[in-house]
N, C-alpha and C positions, 0 to 999 in steps of 0.2 A: 502493501502497499504506500504511495504517495504522496503525504502531505507536507503543505507549506502553510509558512506561519508569515507574516508582513507584517508591519507595526512601523509606524512615522512617529521618529520621536521627535522629531525638530519639530518647533511652531512655524509660523508664516515668516518670520525675519529671522535672521542671523544676529547672535547673540557674540559680545565682547566683554572679556572680563578686565575689571579695575576694581584693583581695590579690593578682591575674591567678591566684587559682586556682579551680578550679569549683566550688561547693558544693553537694550534692543541699538543694533545697528540704522536698523531701517525702520523709523516712526511710521511711515506710510509708502505706499508705492509711488508716488509721485516725488518723494526726499530723499532717493537713498541717501542712508550714512549719514543724518540726520542727527541719528541722536550719538554721532561722536563728536559733532561739533563744538560742545561744549570744552571738551579737551582740547580740540585739535586749533581752536582759533586763537591758544596761549602761542602756539607757534608759528608766524609769517608764511613758512616754507609748506610747512602739514597744514595749512587753510587755503594756500595756494590750489594744492594738491588737490585737497577735497573741495573746491570749488571746480575744477579742469574734471576731476571724479562728476558731478553731481552733472555739469554739465553736458556732459558724454552719455549720461543715461535720459537724455530730455529725447521724446519721441522726434523721427525725422520726418518733416515732410514729404520728402523725398523716396522714401523706406513706404511711405501709406500710399506716394503713388504709384508708383512700381503693381505695389500687389494689386490696389485697383486697376491696372493695364492692364495685368497676364489675368484676374482673376473677368473683366470684359473681356480679355482674346477666347478665354476658356467656353466663355455662355455663347459670344458670336459660333464659333464652332461647333458649338451642340447647336442651335439655330440652321449651321450653316447645310446646302442640299445635301443629301451622304454619296459619300465617293466622290467627292469634288477633292481637288488637291487644296484649296483655301483651306478644309472642313481638318482637314489632317494639319495643317501649318500653322492654324491659329490654337488647337488644342495641343498640340506642340508645342509650338512657341508662349503657348501663358503658360503652360506648365511650366517648361524651362526656367521662363521669368520669375515666378514664384519660388520656384525655389535657388536660385542663386544672390536672388533679393533677401531670402531667407539666410541662407548660410552668409552673405558679408555682412549682414544686420548682428548677427552672432558671434562673428570673428570680430567684431568690432566693440560690442558688449565686452568679451572675451578681453579684448585686450583694455578695454577703457579699467577693468577690475587691476589692474598694473598700477594706478591713480590712489587708491584708496589705500592697496597695499602700502608705497611709498609714503603716502601721508601718515599713517599709522608710525612705517619705520622713523619717518626725518621727527616725528613729534617723542616719538621714544629714543633717541638716541640726546635729545637738550633735556628734557622733561620728565617729572613724576606728577605720580605714579602711570606706572606701564601700563599699557593699553597688547591685552593678550586678545589677540584676533583671527578665531581660525574659522577661513570661509566655509567650510564644511561641516563644521558642527567643533562643539564642547568635546575637548579629549574625555577616554574612558573615568581617566579620575576624578572628571567632577558630577559624577554620576549617569551624565546624559551618552547616551551614543550617537554617534556624527551621522549623519544623514536619515538614508531610509532604511535600514535596519532586514535583513532576507535568512529567514533559515529555511531548510530542505533536510528532510529526513526521510529514510528507504527503510522499511521492516524488512527483513528478509524473512520468508515461513514457506517451507517445503511444505 
């Protein structure tokens, strides 16, 4: 018998440790990293990295426009006459446009996370209390396991 147990031990927001207290890093979905502003604004370099990070998390109209055009192409392809080259071109072109847009947006988002890490590093170089930030969740010694946990069990019976 194969049974799977999965649970989410992480809240919706990321957490940092400051003076052995958990601080919410993302106080809302629109202002990521705002929970650390109180500490990071004490250091001008760290504050500038935080500002760059928050600027990079804003929704860009170019991504929305490209996604809309790709969706429009797919819808247009669905209504085009069957067997036409235009139908295939619209469907494939629209899907490719959405896929490329998704990967570009994810890459930019991933690279932007380095600004938050740099902000915390710069703060920790010159200030106290130190900020301990684990993007994937708190380590096991804090009592919380990182991210999504999953266990698979296999019972052998003959």
